[in-house]
C-alpha positions as CSV (number, residue, x, y, z in Angstrom):
1,M,277.6,13.2,0.4
2,K,274.8,14.7,-1.2
3,R,271.2,13.9,0.3
4,Q,268.5,12.9,-1.9
5,I,264.9,13.9,-1.2
6,S,262.4,11.3,-2.2
7,L,259.5,12.1,-4.6
8,K,257.0,11.0,-1.8
9,K,258.5,13.7,0.5
10,I,258.2,16.3,-1.9
11,I,254.5,15.6,-2.7
12,L,253.9,15.4,1.0
13,C,255.4,18.7,1.7
14,I,253.3,20.3,-1.5
15,I,250.1,18.7,-0.2
16,F,250.8,20.2,3.4
17,I,251.6,23.7,2.1
18,I,248.3,23.6,-0.1
19,V,246.3,22.5,2.9
20,L,247.9,25.3,5.1
21,I,247.1,27.8,2.5
22,A,243.5,26.6,2.2
23,L,243.1,26.9,6.0
24,F,244.6,30.5,6.0
25,I,242.2,31.4,3.2
26,Q,239.3,29.9,5.2
27,L,240.2,31.9,8.4
28,Y,240.8,35.2,6.5
29,T,237.3,34.9,4.7
30,C,235.5,34.0,8.1
31,V,237.0,37.2,9.7
32,L,236.0,39.2,6.8
33,E,232.5,38.2,7.0
34,N,232.3,38.6,10.5
35,C,233.5,42.1,10.3
36,K,230.7,42.9,7.7
37,K,228.0,41.8,9.8
38,E,228.0,44.6,12.4
39,E,224.7,44.7,14.4
40,K,223.5,48.2,15.4
41,I,222.3,48.9,19.0
42,Y,219.0,50.0,19.3
43,G,218.6,50.6,23.0
44,V,216.4,52.0,25.8
45,W,217.5,53.3,29.3
46,I,215.7,51.9,32.2
47,A,216.2,54.0,35.3
48,S,216.1,51.9,38.3
49,S,217.2,54.8,41.0
50,L,214.4,56.5,42.9
51,N,212.0,54.0,41.3
52,K,211.6,56.1,38.1
53,D,210.9,53.2,35.4
54,Y,211.9,49.9,37.4
55,P,210.4,48.8,40.0
56,I,207.4,51.3,39.9
57,V,206.7,50.9,43.4
58,K,209.1,49.9,46.4
59,G,208.4,46.9,48.3
60,L,207.4,44.3,45.6
61,S,208.2,40.6,46.1
62,S,210.9,38.9,43.9
63,K,207.9,37.3,41.7
64,E,206.5,40.8,41.1
65,L,209.7,42.1,40.4
66,R,210.4,39.4,37.7
67,S,207.0,39.8,36.1
68,E,207.4,43.7,35.7
69,L,210.7,43.2,34.2
70,D,209.5,40.5,32.0
71,D,206.8,43.0,30.9
72,I,209.3,45.7,30.2
73,V,211.7,43.2,28.1
74,N,208.5,42.2,26.1
75,T,207.4,45.7,25.4
76,V,211.2,46.6,24.4
77,Q,211.3,43.7,22.0
78,Q,208.1,44.5,20.4
79,L,209.1,48.3,19.7
80,G,212.1,46.7,18.0
81,F,214.9,47.6,20.4
82,N,217.7,45.2,21.0
83,T,219.4,46.4,24.3
84,I,218.4,47.8,27.6
85,F,220.6,49.9,29.7
86,F,220.1,50.0,33.4
């Protein structure tokens, strides 16, 4: 006995396939756009051993340490760097 497929099922399958293809195209486009938007790293090295760069002196309170680090971060941003290595 042959099984007949209704026109409604065929149309639903076609719509489903079209939606899947559209989703794959959208996903592929997003992946390609993100790959093209590479951000370069412009960084500075902050030496924290032996108090070379941070902290400048030993024995600072946590508030003073935070203030000193905030000053460093602000200066680095003003100079156009986007990364700090410790």
